[in-house]
N, C-alpha and C positions, 0 to 999 in steps of 0.2 A: 593252492592256498597262498595268498599273498600276505606277507607279514609286514603290516604297516608300522612305522615308528610310533612309539607311544608318547614321545615328547619331542618338542622342537629342539634344534641345536642350542647349546648354551649361548647366552648373550653376554657381551662385554658391557662395561659401565656406560659406553657411549650409545648403546642400544642396538648394535649390530651383532651378527653371529661371532662368537669368540673365535679368533683365528688360530690356526695351527702354526707350526714353525715356518711353513712356506707361505703364510699369509692367507691360505684358503680357510673356509669355515671349518671349524673343528667338528668331527663326527663322533658322536657318543658311541662307545662300544656296544655291541649287540649281544644280548644274553638270551639263550633258549633254556627254559626251565622245564624239566620233565618230572611229572608226579603221577601217582595213581590214586591217592587219597586226597580229595580236594572238594571244598564245598560247592554245592550247586548254586547257592545264593549266599551272599554275605550274611553271617550270623544265623545260618540254618541249623547249627548244632554239630555239623561235621567238623572234625578237627581242622583248623584253619592255619596251622603253623607254616605251611608252605606259602600260602597267600600272604600272611603277615611278613614273612621274610622277603618275599618277592617285592612287597611295597618298599622295603628298605633297599633292596638291590636296585630298584627302579630310580633311586635317587642319583645313581651314577650310570646305569646301563639302560638302554632301550630293551625292555624286558617283555618277553612273550612266554606264557605258560602253556604247555601242551599237555592235555590230560584226557582220559577217556570220557565219553559221553555218559551222563547220569540223568535220571528222570527229572524233569522240571528245570533243567539248566539251559541257558542260551548256548548256541553253537559257537558264537563268536561275540565277545564283549570286551569292554575296557573297564576295569575296576581299579579306581584310585591310581591311574597311570600305568597299570599292568594289563596288557592284553591277554585274554584267556581264550584259547582255542580248544574246543572239545571235539574229538573225532569219534565216529561210530565204529563199532567193532563186532557187532552181532545183531541179528534181527531185534528191533527195539522191544518187542513184546517180551523177550527172554533175557535181555541185556542187563544183568545185575551183578556181574562179578566184581566190578570196580565201584559199586555203590556202598562205600564203607571200606573196610580193610580186606584185601584180597585173601590173605591166609585164613582169616576168620570166616569169610564167606564160603571158602572151599570146605572148611571143616563143618560148617552148618549144613551144607547140601553138596554132597560129593558130585552130583551130576553137573555142577558148575565147571568141573574140569574140562568139559567140552568147549567152554568159552576161552580157555587159556591159549590154545594155538591161534584162535581168531584174534584175540587181543594182541598177541605178539606180532602177528603179521600186520594188523591194522596200525599198531604203534610204529613198526618199522617203516611202513609206507608214509605215515604222517610225519615222522622225523625226516625222512628223505625229502619230502615236499617242503618242509619248513626250512631245511638247510639250503636247498636250491633257491628258494624264493627270498629268504631273509639273510642268508650268509652270516650267521651268528659268529661272533669272535670266540665264544666260549659256551659250553653246555653245562648246566648244573642239574645233575641227575639225582633225584631223591630216591633212595633205595637201590641197592646193587642189582636186584632182580625185581621186576624185569627192566626198569628204566635204563640203568647203566649198561646192562647187557645189550639192549637194543641200540643204544647210542653208540656203543663200541662197533657194532656191525654196520649201522646206517650212516654214521658220521665219523669215520675213522680219522679224518684230517682235522677235525675240530677238537681243540683241547677240552677235556672233560673233567669237571670236579664232581666227585661222588660223595653224597652224604648218606651214611648208614644210620638207621634209626633204631635198630634193635632186632626186629624179626628177621631182617635180611642177613644178619650175622648169626644170631643165636639159633634160629630155626633153619629148615632146609639143610639138614645135617648129613644126608646121604653122601657118600664119597664122591659120586660124579657131580653132584651139585656144589660141593665144597670146591672141587677142582675148577668148576666153571666160574664160581665167584672169585677164586684166586686169579684166574686168567683175566677176568674183567678188571679187577681192582689194580692189578699190576700195570695195566695199560692206562690208567687214569693219570691225568696231570697232577691231581691231588685228591686225597680222600680225607673227609672229616668224619669223625664219630662223635656221639653225644656223651660218651663217658670214656675214662681212661682204660678200663678193663677191655672194652671193645677194641681200642687201639692196640693194646698188647696182643690181643688175639689175631688181629690183622698182621702184625709184625711177625708172629709165629707162622702165619700163612705165606710169608715171603714178601709182603708188601713193604717197600722201603720205608723205614721209620721217618726219614727226612721228608717223605712225601705224604705224611699223615699228620693230622692234628686233631685235638679235641675242641670242637666248637659246637656247643649245644644249641638248641632253639632258644629264642628269647621270649620275654613276656613284656607286654605293653603296660607300663606302670600307670599311665594316665587313667585308663578305664578301671584299673584295680583300685587306685586311690579314690575314684569317684564312687565305686561300689562300697568301699569301706566307710566313706563319709555318709552315705545315704542309708546304710543298712545297720540295724541294731542286732547284736548277737542275742541268740535265743538260748536261755539256760537249758543245759542238758541236750542240746541238739548236736548230733553227729552227722556229718555230711561226707558222702563218698561220691566221686564223679568219675565216669569212665564208661567205655563200651562194655557191655555185659558179656564178657568172654572170659575164658578160663584164667588167663594170665593176670587179670585184674584182681583176683582173689576174693571176690565178694562172697563166695560160699563160706570161706574161712571167717570172714567178718561176721556173717549172720550167726555162725556157730558160736563165735566168741560172745556176741551181744546176748544171745539166748541165755548165757550163763551169768549175766550181770542182772541180778534181781534185787540188789540192795542199794542201787543208785538209780534215780530217775533219769531216763534218757529217751530220745527218739532218733530215728535214723531217716535221713532223706537221701535217696539214691537218685542221682542225676545221670541219665544215659539210657541207651537201649542196646539191644543186640540179641543174638540167638539164644542166650541162656536166660532170658527174662522170665519166661513162664516157669522154669524150674526154680529160679531164685524166689519168685513170688510164692510158690508152694512152700519153699524152705522157710520163708519168713512168716508163714501163717501163725496168727496169734500174737505177733510181736508188733510194737509201735513203729512200723516201717512203712514209708511212703515211697513208691516208685513214681517219679514224675516224668520219666521218659527223656528223650533228647531235647535239649534246650539250647538257645543261642548263647553267645558269649556273655552278654550283659547279664542274662539270667543265671548263668553258671557262676559268674563272679559274685552276684548277689547271694546265691546259695552258699558259696564259700565264706563270704563275709558274715553270714548269719550264724555260722557254726561256732559252737563252743570248742568243738574238736573236728578237725578234718582228718580222715583216715585214708591212707593209701596202702591197702593190704596186699600188694602185688606178690605173685608167686611165679616160679618157672612153670610154664605149661608142659603138658605131657609130650608135646612135639619139640620141646627145647626152647620155644619162643619165650622171651621175657622182656620186661621194660628196658629201654635204653636210658631215658630220663623223661618221666611223664611231664608233659607241659602242665597238667593239672597241679602237680606239686609246685611248680614255679608260680602258678597263679595263686595257690594257697599261701605261699610265702609272701607274694606281693600284696595280698590283702591283710597280711599280718596274722595269719591263723595259727592256732596251736595244732601241730601236726603229729600224728602217730603214723609211722610208715615202716614198711619192710626193709630190712637191711640188705639191699641189693646194690650192685654197682650202679652208679649214676644217682640213685636216690641218696646214697651216703655222701655224694658230692655236695648235696644241698642240706641234708639234715645231719647235724652233729648231735649225737645222743646226749640228751639232757641239757643241750645248749640252744639248739634251734628246733627242737622237737624230741620225740622219742623213737628209737629204732627197736624193732623186734625181729627175731629170725623169721624168714618167710614161711608161711604155712603152719607156724606154731600157735595153736589156739590158746594154750595156757599163757604164753607170753603176751599174746594180744589182749587177753582178758585183763591181765595185770596192768598193762600199759593204758588201756582204755579206762579202767577204773581209776587209775591215778590221774589221768588227764581230766576226767570228769570231776574229780574232787579236790585237786591240788591247784588252788587259784594262783598262788605265787609261782608255781611251776609253769602254769599256762602263760602268765604274763612274761616270764623269762623267755619261754620258747617263742612267743609272739614277737618279742623284740629281736631275738636272734634270727628268726626267719625273715623279718623285714630287712635286716641288715644284709643277709645273704642275697635277697632278691635284687639288690642294687648291682650285683655283678652280672645279672642276666637280663638287663633291660634290652628292649628291642633295638634301641639306638646303638648300644655297645656291641651286641651280637651282630647287628647288620653291618657295622663297620668292619668287623673281623671277617665276615663272609665276603664283603666287597674287596677286601685286601687279597683274600685267597683267589677270588675270581679275576682280579686285576692281574695278578702274577701269572695265572694260567692263560689268560687271553693273549699274553705276549708270546706264547709258544705255538700259535697257530701256524700251520703249514698249508700251502696251496698247491 
């Protein structure tokens, strides 16, 4: 695999390549991004936060994303200045472990565990090829397992920044796996987490506090503003967005809404996943519409149409839980009135009765009260919408992108050959 530069060298005002200190053309630093959840096509509904961030990273770095093959995706393409390379890891007919979230896919069908060693080996070989061909100055590994683990083994001389998103810290709690994650994270040049509680947990694991920081994902405010401008709010509409898996808490939401019969409401659920059939049965007889997986513009339109956006997340039985849902940031960016579970990360965005309402996760009674208030308290909704819109300004893609570029820039200076 030959990793082509995704951009030409920077030009000076005279029209030539910008010189370095020795007068030679300046070479942009090279970044190799590793991820396992990544869209097959732009706006196909698969969470695109890695791609969104890579676009901002590509403003400074020649950026290549290395990710597993998924159905319908090109093997090698350039998307908005970001080169995306997808490697095969299993016979195509059965290859579906990385089509979505790996942990959720394993829970949905245990036989997929057979694909795990194949994915690890294929990713190791792909990283080795990418490092030899492209000589990246820094690796950005999304998720401690498997990406950071593989990069530690396959590219030990390249400085690595690890971004933990939630499941890789909260789940995989068996003692050998925790020891493995600690070993990987201690060897990183820097570790970012998406909320402060995760950072504290890593510090307790022995990861140096000076080598960690809280840098969440960002939200693109332009598309959010456009959705808000073109979409009218629908009275009584409640919207929930996310993969239909346990930690999203949609079963709790349905139980709560079934008890609200004195206020008119309708629920629109955007997303798909292994629990869909069971949730549809649970919603029988209720004004609930499951619209399935949708692209980003349609998600933003759905959020903007809501009188209330609900994020009913709960800790899953395997320990997995949200780090900081990107959907919550998108809801804030469209100025939605939010009802959400009081979990780390979520409470970084939602201040109770200021930028939304917080409820104890999994508490149906509390969720019923909060939803009823959100549907009937117009002044409260307006206050929360204003508060959420103000918070969103701290999470813009430009701001978050610059923070990540600064972390990567510092790490790139630590390369050893």
